[in-house]
C-alpha distance (Angstrom), angle and dihedral (degrees) to the residues before:
residue distance angle dihedral
M1 . . .
D2 3.78 . .
T3 3.78 104.9 .
A4 3.80 94.1 164.7
A5 3.80 90.9 93.8
T6 3.79 96.5 41.6
A7 3.78 135.9 -7.0
P8 3.79 121.5 -138.3
V9 3.79 115.6 -103.1
F10 3.82 115.0 -141.0
R11 3.81 118.4 -155.9
D12 3.78 140.8 146.7
A13 3.78 115.3 -91.1
T14 3.79 120.3 -111.7
D15 3.79 130.5 -155.5
A16 3.81 87.9 -97.5
D17 3.82 89.9 63.7
T18 3.80 94.5 58.7
E19 3.81 98.4 98.2
A20 3.81 93.6 46.0
L21 3.81 91.9 46.5
V22 3.81 94.3 50.1
A23 3.82 89.6 49.6
L24 3.82 90.9 48.1
I25 3.81 94.5 49.2
E26 3.79 92.4 46.2
S27 3.82 91.7 48.4
A28 3.80 92.1 51.8
Y29 3.81 96.2 51.4
R30 3.80 114.9 16.5
G31 3.76 138.8 55.7
D32 3.78 131.7 2.4
A33 3.81 93.7 -53.9
S34 3.81 89.2 64.7
R35 3.81 90.7 60.6
A36 3.82 88.9 75.0
G37 3.82 86.8 74.6
W38 3.77 132.2 44.8
T39 3.83 98.9 -117.8
T40 3.80 95.3 73.1
E41 3.78 119.7 138.1
A42 3.82 91.4 -174.4
D43 3.81 92.8 119.2
I44 3.79 95.5 51.0
L45 3.82 103.1 33.4
H46 3.78 134.4 31.2
G47 3.78 127.3 -171.6
Q48 3.77 125.9 39.6
R49 3.80 128.7 -16.9
T50 3.78 93.9 -162.7
D51 3.79 141.4 -16.2
P52 3.81 137.4 -144.4
E53 3.82 91.7 -91.7
G54 3.80 91.9 54.2
V55 3.79 93.1 48.4
L56 3.82 92.6 46.2
A57 3.80 90.7 49.5
V58 3.81 89.8 58.3
I59 3.81 92.7 44.7
K60 3.81 92.3 50.6
S61 3.81 99.2 40.2
P62 3.82 111.3 110.0
D63 3.83 91.5 -141.4
S64 3.81 96.6 45.8
R65 3.75 138.8 69.8
L66 3.77 127.3 -167.5
L67 3.78 101.8 -147.4
T68 3.80 107.6 -150.7
V69 3.78 124.3 -160.5
E70 3.79 123.3 -153.8
L71 3.78 131.9 -170.3
D72 3.79 116.6 -169.5
G73 3.82 89.8 -10.7
R74 3.82 93.8 -55.0
V75 3.83 124.1 116.0
V76 3.82 105.0 -118.7
A77 3.80 104.8 158.2
C78 3.78 144.7 10.0
C79 3.78 144.7 178.9
Q80 3.76 135.9 -170.5
L81 3.78 120.7 -124.8
E82 3.79 117.2 -168.2
H83 3.80 123.6 -173.5
R84 3.81 110.0 -132.5
G85 3.79 105.6 171.4
D86 3.80 110.9 -87.9
H87 3.78 93.0 3.9
A88 3.79 138.7 46.2
Y89 3.78 127.6 -136.2
F90 3.81 119.1 -132.8
G91 3.80 117.0 -155.7
M92 3.79 148.0 130.1
F93 3.82 87.7 56.7
A94 3.79 113.9 172.3
V95 3.79 135.1 162.5
S96 3.79 121.9 -173.4
P97 3.84 106.7 -96.8
A98 3.82 91.2 -126.1
L99 3.82 89.8 59.4
Q100 3.81 99.2 43.0
G101 3.78 117.1 117.4
A102 3.81 94.3 28.1
G103 3.83 98.3 96.9
L104 3.80 99.8 -97.2
G105 3.81 92.3 115.5
K106 3.81 91.2 54.5
A107 3.81 90.2 51.8
I108 3.80 92.0 48.8
I109 3.79 96.0 49.8
A110 3.81 90.5 47.2
E111 3.82 90.6 51.6
A112 3.82 91.4 46.5
E113 3.80 90.7 51.8
R114 3.82 91.1 47.4
Q115 3.80 92.3 50.2
A116 3.83 93.5 46.9
R117 3.80 91.2 49.3
Q118 3.81 97.0 43.7
G119 3.79 100.0 33.5
W120 3.79 100.8 40.7
G121 3.80 103.7 15.9
A122 3.81 89.3 -119.4
T123 3.79 113.1 176.5
E124 3.80 95.4 -166.6
M125 3.79 139.2 27.7
H126 3.80 117.0 -141.2
M127 3.78 128.6 -167.0
T128 3.77 138.4 165.2
V129 3.79 122.9 -135.1
I130 3.79 129.3 -175.4
S131 3.81 100.4 -98.5
V132 3.82 95.6 -133.2
R133 3.83 90.1 60.6
A134 3.83 94.0 94.6
D135 3.81 94.1 161.4
L136 3.80 92.4 52.5
I137 3.81 93.4 45.0
A138 3.82 89.4 50.5
W139 3.83 89.4 52.2
Y140 3.82 90.4 53.6
E141 3.81 91.2 45.7
R142 3.80 89.0 56.2
R143 3.81 86.3 56.5
G144 3.80 92.6 55.0
Y145 3.81 101.6 -92.0
R146 3.78 117.8 135.8
R147 3.74 130.8 -152.2
T148 3.79 111.7 -115.8
G149 3.80 98.7 -169.1
E150 3.80 87.0 -128.3
T151 3.80 110.4 130.8
S152 3.77 137.7 -176.2
P153 3.79 127.8 -162.8
F154 3.79 123.7 -94.1
P155 3.84 110.0 -116.8
Y156 3.81 96.4 -110.0
G157 3.78 111.0 -171.2
D158 3.81 94.7 27.3
E159 3.79 103.6 103.3
R160 3.81 91.6 -171.0
F161 3.82 84.1 84.9
G162 3.79 97.5 41.8
V163 3.77 139.4 -87.7
P164 3.82 109.5 -78.0
Q165 3.80 117.4 -131.1
R166 3.80 93.5 -163.4
D167 3.79 136.3 38.2
D168 3.82 100.8 -130.9
L169 3.80 101.8 72.7
E170 3.79 121.3 132.7
F171 3.79 136.3 145.7
E172 3.79 122.3 -108.2
L173 3.79 122.1 -155.1
L174 3.81 115.4 -125.6
V175 3.81 120.3 -169.6
K176 3.80 135.3 -168.1
P177 3.80 126.4 -173.8
L178 3.81 111.5 -128.1
G179 3.80 104.3 -141.9
């Protein structure tokens, strides 16, 4: 990532960011626009990834933060951090497809880990990833996350999370110690 021209600005999302965040998350994972990046789920899920209510719930939750990333005053990435006792949960991670592969994601996850460790005293970061996303899991493994083998079911039939295009979807828990 070339930060010589501009450095990313990290801040907590506000209610006013909801529309931009929903559009960002959708563009990173669903539909043809998502194919410009490598994080697309367009071949395994159709429909929505999130909605305004889901984004607002994270923004308003007392134990969550929706870390928003701006470049040149424009929202280009985000991730959810949720305080869960001795660990933090990392989710709702999205980077604008046009900026994927340039190192911004690495910077965001490092900042999220730093904030969880320093702000909450979290000793681990947890996340769940759709288990068939081998390329995405490998990316997280290169950042120190390990597969636990622990899975949870995909919410088939709940279109708030998308319309599955295959019948073998489940979430796998990945964990990283925060030293």
